[in-house]
C-alpha positions as CSV (number, residue, x, y, z in Angstrom):
1,M,-101.9,105.8,110.3
2,P,-101.6,109.4,111.6
3,D,-100.4,109.6,115.2
4,D,-103.4,111.4,116.4
5,L,-105.8,108.8,115.0
6,A,-103.7,106.1,116.5
7,Q,-103.8,107.8,119.9
8,Q,-107.6,108.1,119.7
9,L,-107.9,104.4,118.8
10,L,-105.8,103.6,121.9
11,E,-107.8,105.8,124.2
12,T,-111.1,104.4,122.9
13,S,-109.9,100.8,123.3
14,R,-108.9,101.4,126.9
15,S,-112.1,103.1,127.8
16,V,-114.4,100.6,126.2
17,G,-112.4,97.3,126.4
18,L,-112.3,94.4,124.0
19,E,-115.1,92.3,125.5
20,H,-117.6,95.2,125.6
21,L,-116.6,96.3,122.1
22,E,-117.1,92.8,120.6
23,A,-120.5,92.5,122.3
24,G,-121.6,95.9,121.2
25,L,-120.5,95.4,117.6
26,L,-122.1,92.0,117.3
27,G,-125.3,93.2,119.0
28,S,-125.4,96.5,117.0
29,T,-125.5,98.5,120.3
30,W,-122.0,100.1,120.2
31,E,-121.9,103.8,119.5
32,A,-118.9,105.0,117.4
33,P,-116.7,107.6,119.1
34,A,-116.9,111.2,117.9
35,F,-113.6,111.1,116.0
36,F,-115.1,108.6,113.6
37,Q,-117.0,111.6,112.2
38,S,-113.8,113.6,111.7
39,S,-112.3,114.6,108.4
40,K,-109.1,112.8,109.4
41,W,-110.9,109.5,109.9
42,A,-112.7,110.0,106.6
43,A,-109.4,110.7,104.8
44,F,-108.0,107.5,106.4
45,I,-111.0,105.5,105.1
46,K,-110.5,106.9,101.7
47,Q,-106.8,105.8,101.6
48,V,-107.9,102.3,102.8
49,A,-110.6,102.1,100.1
50,Q,-108.2,103.2,97.3
51,A,-105.5,100.7,98.3
52,W,-108.1,97.9,98.6
53,H,-109.6,98.8,95.2
54,D,-106.1,98.8,93.6
55,R,-104.6,95.6,95.2
56,H,-107.1,93.9,97.4
57,S,-104.7,94.3,100.3
58,L,-102.8,96.9,102.2
59,V,-100.6,97.4,105.3
60,V,-101.6,100.1,107.8
61,R,-98.5,101.1,109.8
62,G,-98.5,102.3,113.4
63,V,-101.8,101.0,114.8
64,P,-101.3,100.5,118.6
65,T,-101.9,97.1,120.0
66,D,-104.1,96.8,123.1
67,N,-105.4,93.3,123.7
68,G,-107.0,93.3,120.2
69,A,-109.4,96.2,120.8
70,T,-107.5,98.5,118.5
71,T,-107.4,95.8,115.9
72,L,-111.2,95.7,116.0
73,L,-111.4,99.5,115.8
74,V,-109.1,100.0,112.9
75,A,-110.9,97.2,111.0
76,L,-114.0,99.3,111.1
77,S,-112.4,101.3,108.3
78,L,-113.2,98.3,106.0
79,N,-116.9,99.0,106.2
80,S,-118.0,95.4,106.7
81,H,-119.6,93.1,109.2
82,F,-117.4,91.1,111.5
83,K,-117.4,87.3,111.4
84,P,-117.7,86.0,115.0
85,Y,-116.4,82.7,116.5
86,R,-117.7,81.0,119.6
87,E,-120.8,83.1,119.0
88,N,-119.6,86.3,120.8
89,K,-115.9,86.7,120.0
90,I,-114.3,88.4,117.0
91,V,-110.5,88.9,117.7
92,K,-108.2,85.9,118.0
93,H,-104.7,86.1,119.6
94,F,-102.0,83.8,118.3
95,K,-98.5,83.2,119.6
96,M,-96.1,81.1,117.5
97,S,-94.8,78.0,119.3
98,P,-92.2,75.3,118.6
99,W,-94.5,72.8,120.5
100,T,-97.6,72.9,118.3
101,T,-98.6,71.7,114.8
102,E,-101.5,74.1,114.6
103,L,-101.2,75.9,111.3
104,S,-102.0,79.3,112.9
105,Q,-99.3,79.0,115.5
106,T,-96.6,76.6,114.3
107,I,-93.1,78.1,113.6
108,Q,-92.9,76.0,110.4
109,E,-93.4,77.8,107.1
110,G,-97.0,78.2,106.1
111,H,-98.7,78.1,102.8
112,F,-100.3,80.6,100.4
113,H,-103.9,80.1,101.4
114,T,-107.3,81.6,102.1
115,D,-108.8,81.4,105.6
116,L,-111.6,79.1,106.7
117,N,-111.8,77.7,103.1
118,T,-114.0,74.7,104.0
119,S,-116.7,77.0,105.5
120,P,-119.9,77.2,103.5
121,T,-119.3,80.9,103.3
122,P,-115.7,81.9,103.9
123,P,-115.0,85.4,105.2
124,A,-114.4,88.1,102.7
125,A,-111.4,89.7,104.4
126,T,-108.7,89.0,107.0
127,V,-106.9,91.4,109.3
128,I,-103.6,90.4,110.8
129,H,-102.3,92.9,113.3
130,C,-98.7,92.4,114.6
131,H,-98.3,92.7,118.4
132,K,-94.8,91.3,118.5
133,P,-92.6,90.5,115.5
134,D,-90.4,87.4,115.2
135,P,-87.3,87.6,117.4
136,N,-85.3,87.3,114.2
137,P,-86.2,90.3,112.0
138,E,-85.5,88.3,108.9
139,M,-88.1,85.6,109.8
140,G,-91.8,85.4,110.0
141,E,-92.4,87.4,106.8
142,S,-95.8,87.8,105.3
143,R,-96.7,87.8,101.6
144,V,-99.8,88.5,99.5
145,V,-100.5,87.3,96.0
146,V,-103.4,88.8,94.1
147,L,-105.4,86.2,92.2
148,D,-105.0,87.9,88.8
149,D,-101.2,88.1,89.3
150,L,-101.1,84.4,90.2
151,L,-103.1,83.4,87.1
152,N,-101.0,85.6,84.8
153,E,-97.8,84.0,86.1
154,L,-99.2,80.5,85.6
155,E,-100.0,81.5,82.0
156,R,-96.6,83.0,81.5
157,R,-95.1,79.7,82.7
158,S,-97.4,77.7,80.4
159,E,-98.7,75.7,83.3
160,A,-102.0,74.8,81.6
161,E,-102.6,71.7,83.7
162,T,-102.3,73.7,86.9
163,L,-104.5,76.4,85.6
164,A,-107.1,73.8,84.8
165,F,-106.7,72.3,88.3
166,L,-107.6,75.7,89.8
167,T,-110.4,76.7,87.4
168,E,-112.0,73.6,86.1
169,A,-111.3,70.6,88.3
170,K,-113.8,69.6,91.1
171,V,-111.9,69.1,94.3
172,D,-112.6,68.1,97.9
173,M,-111.2,70.0,100.9
174,V,-111.3,68.8,104.5
175,D,-110.4,70.6,107.7
176,E,-109.6,67.7,110.1
177,R,-109.4,70.0,113.1
178,K,-112.7,71.7,112.6
179,R,-114.4,68.7,110.9
180,G,-115.4,70.9,108.0
181,S,-115.5,69.9,104.3
182,W,-116.3,71.4,101.0
183,S,-116.4,70.3,97.3
184,G,-116.3,72.4,94.2
185,S,-113.9,74.4,92.0
186,I,-111.0,76.2,93.7
187,I,-111.6,79.3,91.6
188,E,-115.2,80.3,90.7
189,G,-115.5,83.6,88.8
190,D,-113.1,86.0,90.5
191,T,-113.1,84.2,93.9
192,I,-110.7,81.6,95.2
193,R,-110.8,79.3,98.2
194,F,-107.5,77.4,98.7
195,H,-105.3,75.7,101.2
196,P,-102.9,72.9,100.5
197,E,-103.5,71.1,103.8
198,T,-107.3,70.8,103.3
199,L,-106.7,69.5,99.8
200,R,-104.2,67.0,101.1
201,A,-106.5,65.9,104.0
202,A,-109.3,65.2,101.6
203,A,-107.0,63.2,99.3
204,Q,-105.7,61.2,102.2
205,R,-109.2,60.4,103.5
206,L,-110.0,59.1,100.0
207,D,-106.7,57.3,99.7
208,S,-105.9,59.3,96.6
209,L,-103.0,61.6,97.5
210,T,-101.1,61.8,94.2
211,Q,-97.9,63.2,92.8
212,E,-100.1,65.2,90.4
213,L,-101.7,67.1,93.4
214,E,-98.3,67.7,94.9
215,H,-97.0,68.9,91.5
216,H,-99.9,71.5,91.2
217,L,-99.3,72.7,94.8
218,T,-95.6,73.2,94.1
219,V,-96.2,75.1,90.9
220,I,-98.8,77.3,92.7
221,H,-96.4,78.0,95.5
222,E,-93.4,78.8,93.2
223,S,-95.6,81.0,91.0
224,A,-97.0,82.9,94.0
225,M,-93.5,83.5,95.5
226,A,-92.3,84.8,92.1
227,V,-95.0,87.5,91.9
228,S,-95.2,88.6,95.6
229,E,-92.9,90.6,97.8
230,P,-92.0,89.9,101.5
231,I,-93.8,92.0,104.0
232,H,-92.2,92.4,107.4
233,L,-94.8,93.5,110.0
234,A,-93.4,95.7,112.8
235,P,-95.3,96.0,116.1
236,G,-98.6,97.8,115.3
237,D,-98.6,97.1,111.6
238,A,-101.9,95.7,110.4
239,L,-102.3,93.7,107.1
240,F,-105.7,93.9,105.5
241,V,-106.1,91.3,102.8
242,S,-109.0,90.0,100.7
243,N,-109.9,86.4,101.5
244,R,-111.6,86.0,98.1
245,R,-109.3,87.7,95.6
246,A,-105.9,87.0,97.1
247,L,-103.8,84.4,98.9
248,H,-101.7,85.2,101.9
249,Y,-98.6,83.5,103.4
250,R,-96.5,83.5,106.5
251,G,-92.9,82.3,106.3
252,E,-90.9,80.2,108.9
253,C,-90.7,81.7,112.4
254,T,-88.2,81.3,115.2
255,V,-88.4,81.6,119.0
256,Q,-86.0,82.9,121.6
257,F,-86.1,81.0,124.9
258,A,-86.0,82.9,128.2
259,K,-86.3,79.6,130.1
260,F,-86.5,76.2,128.3
261,P,-88.9,74.8,127.4
262,R,-92.0,77.0,128.1
263,Q,-90.8,80.6,128.4
264,F,-89.9,82.1,125.1
265,F,-90.3,85.2,122.9
266,A,-92.1,84.7,119.6
267,R,-94.2,86.4,117.0
268,E,-97.7,87.3,118.3
269,I,-100.6,88.6,116.2
270,Y,-104.2,89.5,116.5
271,V,-106.5,88.2,113.7
272,L,-110.1,88.9,112.8
273,H,-112.3,88.2,109.8
274,L,-115.0,90.2,108.1
275,Q,-118.0,88.6,106.5
276,D,-118.8,90.9,103.6
277,E,-116.9,92.4,100.7
278,P,-116.0,96.0,101.7
279,Q,-118.0,98.5,99.8
280,W,-116.9,102.1,99.2
281,K,-117.2,104.7,96.5
282,V,-113.7,105.3,95.3
């Protein structure tokens, strides 16, 4: 992102504030700042649109972090409606912790997945904005695998049964924390909803957790790793990724204790979701 645009985002976030910005955008009362009409902002949107069109994801470097308000502002370039939580909030803040098993904040390795996959209508896009990277620069990597690349790799490996599991089998998914559930095909058309933990939770509830399911999950993970590249997000880097046509992943994290057990440095991110598929003329 050009430095002058980054500075204007920061100035706007500080003058408006996250709470007021969220309320205005959800209530359709917020007025965009003048620089949103500039040729530089238009050129930036064109770059975002082209990258999204080509790969269903991109990383925007150098977006300042300011309590999540700049995350919200830069996400406006995706030309979509925001998906709220708790009725009037959009941006979530996560800090990795060694003392939790919550998937969004545990330091354990994550899975390739889509977000909110047991929702009746999962969001179309996810934005992950790095506030603080992992204390170890080699840890906490992100990855993105585009659905077509994953399917092509499974075909290359002759994994016909796993392909059938993704495209033909009817499965159950359960989110134990949010008490959500969903049933259907993991891939429908060109859209995927997938998370190993919701599949496992449903199987355990039905007392049908099998080696076959674990085999499919392993094959999917190994194939996704083979056709994706590590992404190391520096402070201010924002990952835009489709939640319908790609899976995203976060590797194992670490913490650095300032004072054991509660004061520590760890990866911190802002996350938001967009309801609709971004639409541009590219």
